[in-house]
C-alpha positions as CSV (number, residue, x, y, z in Angstrom):
1,X,111.1,-15.9,8.6
2,X,113.6,-14.5,5.3
3,X,111.7,-15.9,2.6
4,X,115.1,-15.6,0.3
5,X,115.8,-18.6,2.2
6,X,113.6,-20.6,0.9
7,X,112.4,-18.9,-2.8
8,X,113.8,-16.1,-4.6
9,X,112.6,-12.4,-3.5
10,X,110.4,-11.1,-5.4
11,X,110.9,-7.2,-4.8
12,X,112.1,-5.3,-7.8
13,X,112.4,-2.1,-7.8
14,X,109.5,-1.6,-9.8
15,X,107.1,-3.0,-7.3
16,X,109.4,-0.8,-5.0
17,X,108.0,1.9,-6.9
18,X,105.0,1.2,-7.4
19,X,104.3,1.4,-3.7
20,X,106.2,4.7,-3.5
21,X,104.0,6.3,-5.4
22,X,101.4,6.8,-2.8
23,X,104.3,6.4,-0.1
24,X,107.3,8.3,-0.7
25,X,107.5,11.0,2.5
26,X,109.3,9.8,5.8
27,X,106.1,9.7,7.9
28,X,103.6,6.9,7.7
29,X,100.4,7.3,5.4
30,X,97.2,8.5,6.9
31,X,95.3,4.8,7.7
32,X,92.4,4.1,5.3
33,X,93.3,5.4,2.1
34,X,92.8,2.2,-1.0
35,X,95.6,0.3,-2.2
36,X,97.6,2.3,-3.9
37,X,97.7,0.8,-8.1
38,X,100.3,1.8,-10.7
39,X,100.7,4.7,-12.6
40,X,103.0,7.3,-14.5
41,X,104.6,3.6,-16.0
42,X,104.8,1.7,-12.5
43,X,104.0,-2.0,-13.4
44,X,101.0,-2.6,-11.0
45,X,100.7,-5.5,-8.1
46,X,97.3,-6.4,-7.4
47,X,95.7,-7.3,-4.7
48,X,92.8,-9.6,-5.0
49,X,90.1,-9.6,-2.4
50,X,87.9,-12.4,-2.0
51,X,85.4,-10.5,-1.4
52,X,83.6,-7.0,-1.3
53,X,81.0,-5.3,0.1
54,X,77.6,-6.6,-0.8
55,X,78.9,-9.5,-2.3
56,X,78.1,-12.9,-1.0
57,X,81.0,-13.9,1.8
58,X,82.2,-16.8,0.0
59,X,85.4,-17.2,-0.4
60,X,87.8,-19.5,-2.2
61,X,90.0,-22.4,-0.2
62,X,92.9,-24.3,-1.1
63,X,95.1,-26.4,1.0
64,X,94.3,-29.3,3.1
65,X,94.7,-30.0,6.6
66,X,96.1,-33.6,7.8
67,X,95.4,-35.0,10.9
68,X,97.5,-37.4,12.2
69,X,96.2,-37.4,15.6
70,X,92.2,-38.1,16.4
71,X,93.0,-35.3,19.2
72,X,93.2,-32.6,16.5
73,X,89.0,-32.9,15.7
74,X,88.8,-31.3,19.3
75,X,90.6,-28.3,17.9
76,X,89.7,-27.8,14.4
77,X,86.4,-29.3,13.0
78,X,86.7,-32.1,10.5
79,X,85.1,-30.2,8.1
80,X,87.0,-27.5,8.6
81,X,88.3,-25.4,5.2
82,X,91.4,-23.4,4.3
83,X,89.7,-19.9,3.1
84,X,91.5,-17.8,1.4
85,X,90.8,-13.9,1.8
86,X,93.6,-12.3,-0.3
87,X,95.8,-13.1,-2.8
88,X,98.2,-11.2,-4.9
89,X,100.8,-10.4,-1.9
90,X,105.0,-10.0,-1.6
91,X,105.8,-11.7,1.4
92,X,103.0,-11.6,4.6
93,X,103.2,-11.4,8.1
94,X,102.8,-10.3,11.3
95,X,99.3,-10.5,11.3
96,X,97.1,-9.4,14.6
97,X,93.1,-9.2,15.4
98,X,92.2,-5.3,16.0
99,X,89.2,-6.0,18.6
100,X,88.4,-1.8,18.3
101,X,87.4,-2.2,14.7
102,X,87.6,-5.7,14.4
103,X,89.8,-6.0,11.0
104,X,93.1,-8.3,10.8
105,X,96.4,-6.0,10.0
106,X,99.1,-7.9,8.5
107,X,102.5,-6.6,7.2
108,X,103.5,-7.0,3.4
109,X,107.5,-6.9,4.5
110,X,109.0,-5.8,0.6
111,X,106.7,-3.3,0.2
112,X,106.7,-1.4,3.1
113,X,103.7,-1.7,3.8
114,X,100.6,-2.7,7.2
115,X,97.4,-3.6,5.0
116,X,94.1,-3.9,6.8
117,X,91.6,-6.6,5.8
118,X,88.0,-6.4,7.0
119,X,85.1,-9.1,6.7
120,X,82.8,-7.6,3.2
121,X,85.4,-4.9,2.0
122,X,88.4,-6.3,1.5
123,X,92.3,-5.3,1.4
124,X,93.2,-1.9,2.1
125,X,96.6,0.3,3.2
126,X,97.0,0.9,6.9
127,X,100.9,1.9,7.7
128,X,102.9,3.1,4.6
129,X,105.6,2.7,5.5
130,X,105.8,0.6,7.9
131,X,109.3,-0.3,8.4
132,X,111.7,1.9,6.8
133,X,111.0,5.5,7.1
134,X,114.6,6.9,5.3
135,X,114.5,8.1,2.3
136,X,117.9,6.7,0.8
137,X,117.1,2.9,-1.1
138,X,118.8,0.1,0.9
139,X,118.4,-3.2,0.4
140,X,117.3,-6.3,2.3
141,X,113.7,-6.9,3.2
142,X,113.1,-3.2,4.8
143,X,109.4,-3.3,6.3
144,X,107.8,-4.0,9.5
145,X,107.4,-7.3,10.8
146,X,105.6,-8.7,14.0
147,X,102.2,-6.4,15.4
148,X,101.0,-6.7,18.7
149,X,98.9,-3.8,20.4
150,X,99.4,-2.5,23.9
151,X,97.3,-1.9,26.9
152,X,96.4,1.0,25.8
153,X,95.9,-0.1,22.0
154,X,98.1,1.3,20.3
155,X,100.0,-0.6,17.3
156,X,103.4,-1.9,18.6
157,X,105.3,-2.6,15.2
158,X,109.3,-4.5,14.5
159,X,110.6,-2.7,11.9
160,X,113.4,-4.3,9.8
161,X,114.5,-1.4,8.1
162,X,114.2,1.2,11.2
163,X,116.1,-1.6,12.9
164,X,113.7,-1.4,16.5
165,X,110.5,-1.3,17.6
166,X,108.2,1.2,17.6
167,X,104.7,2.5,18.7
168,X,102.3,4.3,16.2
169,X,100.4,7.1,17.3
170,X,98.4,9.6,14.3
171,X,99.2,12.3,15.9
172,X,102.9,11.9,16.5
173,X,104.1,8.7,14.3
174,X,106.7,6.4,15.2
175,X,107.7,6.5,18.6
176,X,111.0,4.8,19.5
177,X,110.3,1.9,22.2
178,X,113.9,0.3,21.8
179,X,116.5,0.8,19.3
180,X,119.6,-0.4,20.6
181,X,121.3,-2.4,23.2
182,X,124.5,-1.7,24.7
183,X,124.9,1.7,21.9
184,X,125.0,-1.0,19.1
185,X,122.0,-1.3,17.5
186,X,119.6,-3.9,16.6
187,X,119.7,-6.4,14.1
188,X,116.0,-6.2,12.7
189,X,113.6,-7.0,15.3
190,X,111.1,-9.6,13.8
191,X,108.5,-11.0,16.2
192,X,106.7,-10.0,19.6
193,X,104.4,-10.0,22.6
194,X,103.3,-8.6,25.5
195,X,103.1,-10.3,29.0
196,X,100.3,-9.6,31.0
197,X,102.2,-7.2,33.1
198,X,103.3,-5.2,30.1
199,X,106.8,-6.6,29.8
200,X,107.4,-6.8,26.1
201,X,109.5,-10.0,24.9
202,X,111.1,-9.5,21.6
203,X,113.5,-11.3,19.1
204,X,116.1,-9.7,16.6
205,X,117.3,-11.7,14.3
206,X,119.1,-10.3,10.9
207,X,116.4,-10.8,8.4
208,X,116.1,-7.3,7.7
209,X,119.9,-6.9,6.6
210,X,120.8,-7.6,3.3
211,X,123.7,-9.8,3.8
212,X,121.9,-11.0,7.0
213,X,125.1,-11.8,9.4
214,X,127.7,-10.8,6.7
215,X,126.1,-7.8,6.5
216,X,128.4,-5.0,7.0
217,X,125.7,-2.8,8.8
218,X,125.4,-5.7,11.6
219,X,126.7,-4.2,14.8
220,X,125.6,-7.1,17.4
221,X,127.9,-9.9,17.1
222,X,124.8,-12.3,18.0
223,X,121.4,-12.6,17.3
224,X,118.8,-12.3,20.7
225,X,115.9,-12.6,22.4
226,X,115.0,-9.6,24.6
227,X,112.8,-8.1,27.0
228,X,111.6,-4.7,27.2
229,X,110.0,-3.2,30.5
230,X,107.7,-0.8,30.8
231,X,110.7,1.4,32.4
232,X,112.1,1.0,28.8
233,X,114.6,-1.3,30.5
234,X,116.3,-3.6,27.7
235,X,117.4,-6.9,29.0
236,X,119.1,-9.8,26.8
237,X,117.6,-12.6,28.0
238,X,119.4,-15.3,25.6
239,X,122.1,-14.5,22.4
240,X,122.4,-18.5,21.7
241,X,120.1,-18.9,19.7
242,X,121.2,-19.2,15.8
243,X,118.1,-17.2,14.4
244,X,115.1,-16.7,16.7
245,X,112.4,-15.7,15.7
246,X,108.2,-16.1,16.5
247,X,107.3,-16.1,20.1
248,X,104.6,-17.2,22.6
249,X,103.5,-17.7,26.3
250,X,101.6,-20.3,27.9
251,X,98.7,-19.5,29.0
252,X,100.1,-19.5,33.0
253,X,102.8,-17.0,31.4
254,X,105.1,-19.5,33.1
255,X,106.8,-20.9,29.5
256,X,107.9,-19.1,26.6
257,X,108.5,-20.9,23.5
258,X,110.4,-19.7,21.1
259,X,110.9,-20.8,17.3
260,X,114.3,-20.9,15.9
261,X,114.2,-20.6,12.0
262,X,117.8,-22.2,11.2
263,X,117.7,-25.0,8.2
264,X,120.4,-26.4,10.0
265,X,118.6,-26.4,13.2
266,X,114.9,-25.8,13.1
267,X,113.5,-26.1,16.6
268,X,110.8,-24.4,18.5
269,X,112.5,-23.9,22.7
270,X,111.1,-23.3,25.7
271,X,112.2,-21.7,28.7
272,X,111.3,-21.5,32.4
273,X,109.9,-18.1,32.7
274,X,111.6,-16.3,35.8
275,X,109.7,-14.0,38.8
276,X,111.9,-11.0,37.2
277,X,110.7,-11.5,34.0
278,X,114.4,-13.5,33.0
279,X,114.3,-16.8,31.3
280,X,115.8,-20.0,31.9
281,X,116.6,-24.0,31.2
282,X,116.2,-23.6,27.8
283,X,114.8,-27.1,26.2
284,X,114.0,-28.2,22.7
285,X,110.1,-28.3,22.7
286,X,109.8,-29.7,19.0
287,X,112.2,-30.5,16.4
288,X,111.3,-30.3,12.9
289,X,114.5,-31.7,11.4
290,X,112.4,-34.7,10.0
291,X,109.9,-32.3,8.2
292,X,112.1,-29.8,7.4
293,X,113.8,-32.4,5.4
294,X,111.0,-32.7,2.7
295,X,108.8,-29.9,3.5
296,X,109.0,-26.0,2.4
297,X,110.0,-23.7,5.6
298,X,111.1,-23.9,9.1
299,X,109.9,-22.6,12.3
300,X,108.5,-19.1,12.4
301,X,105.6,-17.8,13.8
302,X,103.4,-19.0,16.8
303,X,100.6,-18.5,19.0
304,X,98.8,-20.7,22.0
305,X,95.6,-21.4,22.3
306,X,94.0,-21.4,26.4
307,X,94.8,-25.4,26.3
308,X,98.3,-24.2,25.7
309,X,98.2,-26.1,22.3
310,X,100.7,-24.6,19.7
311,X,99.7,-22.9,16.2
312,X,103.2,-22.7,15.1
313,X,104.3,-22.1,11.5
314,X,106.8,-24.5,10.4
315,X,107.6,-26.8,7.4
316,X,104.6,-27.8,5.8
317,X,102.5,-25.0,7.0
318,X,100.7,-24.8,10.5
319,X,101.8,-27.1,12.8
320,X,99.4,-28.3,15.7
321,X,101.1,-29.0,18.7
322,X,100.0,-30.4,22.3
323,X,101.5,-29.5,25.2
324,X,102.9,-32.2,25.4
325,X,104.8,-32.1,22.2
326,X,102.7,-34.3,19.8
327,X,102.2,-33.4,16.9
328,X,98.5,-33.7,16.0
329,X,98.1,-32.0,12.7
330,X,99.0,-29.7,10.0
331,X,96.9,-26.9,8.2
332,X,98.8,-26.4,4.8
333,X,98.5,-23.9,2.3
334,X,100.5,-25.4,-0.5
335,X,102.7,-22.8,0.6
336,X,105.6,-21.2,2.7
337,X,103.4,-19.9,6.0
338,X,104.9,-17.0,7.9
339,X,102.4,-16.7,10.6
340,X,99.6,-16.6,12.3
341,X,96.7,-14.8,14.6
342,X,94.1,-15.5,16.2
343,X,90.9,-13.1,15.4
344,X,87.0,-12.7,15.7
345,X,85.9,-13.7,18.8
346,X,89.2,-15.7,19.6
347,X,88.4,-19.3,17.9
348,X,90.0,-18.0,14.0
349,X,93.1,-18.7,13.0
350,X,94.0,-16.1,10.7
351,X,97.5,-17.4,8.6
352,X,100.0,-15.4,6.4
353,X,100.9,-17.6,3.8
354,X,103.6,-16.4,1.0
355,X,101.6,-14.6,-1.3
356,X,97.5,-15.3,0.9
357,X,96.1,-14.0,3.5
358,X,94.1,-16.9,5.1
359,X,91.7,-18.1,7.8
360,X,90.8,-21.2,9.6
361,X,87.6,-21.7,11.9
362,X,88.5,-23.9,14.9
363,X,86.6,-25.2,17.7
364,X,89.5,-23.5,19.8
365,X,90.0,-20.1,21.2
366,X,93.3,-18.0,21.5
367,X,93.7,-14.5,23.5
368,X,93.2,-11.5,21.5
369,X,95.9,-8.6,22.2
């Protein structure tokens, strides 16, 4: 989701300069360096970690969990809390759990950085730059957005600024996986998910372009959903969605859900997945119009648990939606909520919510990439 649709963008040249101090090069900064602080006159942008090494693992809580149906208690315990792990971010997005290092990676799009959060340690920068590797200033939200891992556990990113899907390899840097459809550059790939056979599905709205659909750099006349096959073939799945965003598979991979972040039509679509990987029988799975009329946000990131329940960021927070489309409740941080990811043993839901990284411990499980 492009936060500028709902509030004034907070990225400024000063904030960009802060991060440039640690990252003004054409290649990504080595992982593991500490979060940069301001120097040489730049204004500091503080990242606040709620727990540090040797500190008690007690985190402040925010927001509420709204329960609309008793069935929610089987998924989220009645005493569950929303823990605030990190504050002071610009616009957090694209969380993914790294099962090898037991850390969470997430994008801060305006800062053009991927952060790494670790229990008891806090937040460190992991990749900088993460989504735009050029040297010339550009408008729009240029950092990485959606993140995932491939079968070899290599990080794969949607890069707004570079307008591509890329893989990060420590010794080679970014390797382009897909950048064009029919010789035209993508708008700004947004979110992505792997199918178990290695097919990669991703969305391409215009949120990384400064003027969105009216940006003169936009080469495609539509905003598509795509399939990238292991062979490198790019297949357009649909161009009928105005602002396609998050996407996720049902547990049996027979259905794919796609969020539409259009304030005029805020819905989650469902499609049948055919044997060849293409999709059909598109229908509205959940219409968030009534919620969007009174709450902040539109459908954005999606995750599915092993029982087929959707955890979908949208108006008011993370909407918990049963496989039959019934809205069971909402995890509300009180802020715009962009995305979520399963972590730890698969039962913890990590949430990126504007300036915060949060988590909720659940009674259900989702698959880790």
